[in-house]
C-alpha positions as CSV (number, residue, x, y, z in Angstrom):
1,X,0.0,0.0,0.0
2,X,1.3,3.4,-1.0
3,X,0.3,6.5,0.9
4,X,0.8,10.2,0.0
5,X,1.0,12.5,3.0
6,X,0.0,16.1,2.2
7,X,1.1,19.0,4.4
8,X,-0.1,22.6,4.0
9,X,2.1,25.2,5.8
10,X,3.7,22.3,7.8
11,X,0.4,20.9,9.1
12,X,-0.7,17.5,7.8
13,X,-3.9,18.1,5.9
14,X,-4.5,14.8,4.1
15,X,-3.3,11.2,3.9
16,X,-4.2,9.6,0.6
17,X,-4.0,5.9,0.0
18,X,-2.9,5.5,-3.6
19,X,-4.5,2.8,-5.8
20,X,-1.9,1.2,-8.1
21,X,-4.5,0.3,-10.7
22,X,-5.6,4.0,-11.0
23,X,-4.1,7.3,-12.1
24,X,-4.5,9.9,-9.4
25,X,-4.7,13.5,-10.5
26,X,-3.9,16.3,-8.1
27,X,-5.0,20.0,-8.4
28,X,-7.6,22.5,-7.5
29,X,-10.2,21.0,-9.9
30,X,-13.2,20.0,-7.8
31,X,-13.2,16.4,-9.0
32,X,-9.5,15.9,-8.6
33,X,-8.4,12.7,-6.9
34,X,-6.1,14.8,-4.7
35,X,-7.8,18.1,-4.1
36,X,-5.5,21.0,-3.4
37,X,-7.7,23.8,-2.2
38,X,-7.6,27.6,-2.0
39,X,-4.3,28.5,-3.7
40,X,-4.3,30.5,-7.0
41,X,-0.8,29.1,-7.8
42,X,-2.2,25.6,-8.0
43,X,-3.4,24.5,-11.5
44,X,-6.7,22.7,-12.0
45,X,-4.6,19.6,-12.9
46,X,-1.1,20.0,-11.5
47,X,0.4,16.5,-11.5
48,X,-0.5,12.8,-11.7
49,X,0.7,9.8,-9.8
50,X,0.5,6.3,-11.3
51,X,2.2,2.9,-11.5
52,X,4.1,1.9,-14.6
53,X,6.0,-1.4,-14.8
54,X,5.6,-1.8,-11.0
55,X,7.2,1.6,-10.3
56,X,5.3,4.6,-8.8
57,X,5.7,7.7,-11.0
58,X,5.0,11.4,-10.7
59,X,4.4,13.4,-13.9
60,X,3.8,17.1,-14.0
61,X,0.7,18.2,-16.0
62,X,0.9,22.0,-15.4
63,X,2.9,24.2,-17.7
64,X,3.8,26.3,-14.6
65,X,6.6,24.0,-13.5
66,X,6.0,24.6,-9.8
67,X,6.7,21.1,-8.5
68,X,10.1,20.9,-6.9
69,X,12.4,18.2,-5.6
70,X,15.3,19.5,-3.5
71,X,14.6,23.0,-4.8
72,X,14.7,22.0,-8.5
73,X,11.7,21.9,-10.9
74,X,10.9,18.6,-12.5
75,X,8.8,17.2,-15.3
76,X,8.6,13.6,-14.0
77,X,10.2,11.3,-11.4
78,X,10.2,7.8,-10.0
79,X,8.8,7.7,-6.5
80,X,9.8,5.4,-3.7
81,X,9.7,5.3,0.1
82,X,10.7,8.7,1.5
83,X,10.4,10.5,-1.8
84,X,9.4,14.1,-1.1
85,X,8.4,17.0,-3.3
86,X,6.9,20.5,-3.0
87,X,4.2,22.4,-4.7
88,X,4.2,25.6,-2.6
89,X,2.5,25.9,-0.1
90,X,2.1,22.1,-0.1
91,X,4.6,19.4,0.8
92,X,4.2,15.8,-0.2
């Protein structure tokens, strides 16, 4: 079981159990799988998390390029235990 912990301004706001058979979309769109509320800098569909060949992956959907790992913008990444990224003001 994979779990995504979402912090907003350091406080844990959500813990989402990820389904490996489903693509999870994150953003401010009301029907997003991972709803990121109340921030103008968040796109309607910011990123997606999915499994490909038994590996969890993160892929950026927004053209804004605001998802950061260790302070650097990314387009996609493989995720594993302890993988952390930021979409200000959220931390994952």
